[in-house]
C-alpha positions as a Markdown table, in Angstrom:
| # | Residue | x | y | z |
|---|---|---|---|---|
| 1 | Met | 0.0 | 0.0 | 0.0 |
| 2 | Ala | 1.4 | 3.3 | -1.1 |
| 3 | Ala | 1.9 | 6.1 | 1.6 |
| 4 | His | -0.7 | 8.9 | 1.4 |
| 5 | Lys | -0.4 | 12.4 | 2.3 |
| 6 | Val | -2.0 | 13.7 | 5.5 |
| 7 | Asp | -3.1 | 17.2 | 6.3 |
| 8 | Tyr | -0.8 | 17.6 | 9.2 |
| 9 | Ala | -2.2 | 21.0 | 10.3 |
| 10 | Glu | -5.8 | 19.6 | 10.5 |
| 11 | Phe | -5.0 | 16.0 | 11.7 |
| 12 | Ala | -2.5 | 16.8 | 14.6 |
| 13 | Pro | -4.8 | 18.8 | 16.9 |
| 14 | Arg | -7.3 | 15.8 | 16.6 |
| 15 | Val | -4.6 | 13.4 | 17.7 |
| 16 | Val | -3.9 | 15.4 | 20.7 |
| 17 | Ala | -7.5 | 15.8 | 21.5 |
| 18 | Ala | -7.8 | 12.1 | 21.2 |
| 19 | Leu | -5.4 | 11.5 | 23.9 |
| 20 | Arg | -6.1 | 14.6 | 26.1 |
| 21 | Asp | -9.3 | 13.1 | 27.6 |
| 22 | His | -7.3 | 10.2 | 29.0 |
| 23 | Phe | -4.3 | 12.2 | 29.8 |
| 24 | Pro | -5.6 | 15.7 | 30.8 |
| 25 | Gln | -2.6 | 16.9 | 32.7 |
| 26 | Asp | 0.2 | 14.9 | 31.0 |
| 27 | Thr | 2.6 | 16.0 | 28.1 |
| 28 | Ile | 1.4 | 15.1 | 24.7 |
| 29 | Ala | 3.8 | 16.3 | 22.0 |
| 30 | Val | 3.2 | 15.9 | 18.2 |
| 31 | Arg | 5.6 | 16.3 | 15.3 |
| 32 | Glu | 5.2 | 16.2 | 11.6 |
| 33 | Gly | 6.5 | 13.0 | 9.9 |
| 34 | Tyr | 6.8 | 11.7 | 6.3 |
| 35 | Leu | 3.9 | 13.1 | 4.1 |
| 36 | Gly | 2.2 | 14.8 | 7.1 |
| 37 | His | 1.9 | 11.7 | 9.2 |
| 38 | Val | 1.9 | 12.4 | 12.9 |
| 39 | His | 4.5 | 11.2 | 15.3 |
| 40 | Val | 3.3 | 11.3 | 19.0 |
| 41 | Arg | 5.2 | 11.5 | 22.3 |
| 42 | Ala | 3.2 | 11.0 | 25.5 |
| 43 | Val | 4.7 | 11.4 | 29.1 |
| 44 | Ser | 2.4 | 10.2 | 31.9 |
| 45 | Glu | 2.4 | 8.7 | 35.3 |
| 46 | Gln | -0.1 | 6.2 | 33.9 |
| 47 | Phe | 2.8 | 4.6 | 32.0 |
| 48 | Asp | 4.8 | 4.2 | 35.2 |
| 49 | Gly | 5.6 | 0.5 | 35.8 |
| 50 | Leu | 4.0 | -0.8 | 32.4 |
| 51 | Ser | 6.0 | -2.8 | 29.8 |
| 52 | Glu | 6.6 | -1.4 | 26.4 |
| 53 | Arg | 4.0 | -3.7 | 25.1 |
| 54 | Glu | 1.5 | -2.5 | 27.6 |
| 55 | Lys | 2.2 | 1.2 | 26.9 |
| 56 | Gln | 1.9 | 0.7 | 23.0 |
| 57 | Ala | -1.4 | -1.1 | 23.6 |
| 58 | Leu | -2.9 | 1.7 | 25.6 |
| 59 | Ile | -1.8 | 4.6 | 23.4 |
| 60 | Trp | -2.9 | 2.7 | 20.3 |
| 61 | Arg | -6.2 | 1.4 | 21.9 |
| 62 | Leu | -7.0 | 5.2 | 22.6 |
| 63 | Leu | -6.1 | 6.4 | 19.3 |
| 64 | Glu | -8.1 | 3.7 | 17.5 |
| 65 | Arg | -11.0 | 4.3 | 19.6 |
| 66 | Glu | -11.1 | 8.0 | 19.0 |
| 67 | Leu | -9.9 | 8.2 | 15.5 |
| 68 | Gly | -11.1 | 4.9 | 13.9 |
| 69 | Asp | -9.3 | 4.2 | 10.6 |
| 70 | Glu | -7.5 | 7.5 | 10.9 |
| 71 | Ala | -5.4 | 6.2 | 13.4 |
| 72 | Gln | -3.2 | 4.7 | 10.7 |
| 73 | Asp | -2.2 | 8.2 | 10.0 |
| 74 | Val | -0.3 | 8.4 | 13.2 |
| 75 | Ala | 3.1 | 7.0 | 12.0 |
| 76 | Leu | 4.8 | 6.7 | 15.5 |
| 77 | Ala | 3.6 | 6.7 | 19.1 |
| 78 | Met | 6.1 | 6.8 | 22.0 |
| 79 | Ala | 4.9 | 6.5 | 25.5 |
| 80 | Tyr | 7.0 | 7.1 | 28.5 |
| 81 | Gly | 6.3 | 6.9 | 32.2 |
| 82 | Val | 7.5 | 9.6 | 34.5 |
| 83 | Asp | 9.7 | 7.0 | 36.2 |
| 84 | Glu | 11.8 | 6.7 | 32.9 |
| 85 | Leu | 12.8 | 10.5 | 32.9 |
């Protein structure tokens, strides 16, 4: 499947909003990736003590729930616990 162009300026705020409900006081940062796809970094105490697999499952579950098929336009999601900083 060929990569498609994403309207980063429109999509990035929606990605942040999709995560903000679950992480209201935590750091969520986005950056533009290839063809406008979104790269996400989230730092939260909710990730403390979780394995990488558990952190990835949580963040992708939230993205897929809120964005549906558009979650595939997030190219990278990195989740960090505060205990990792």
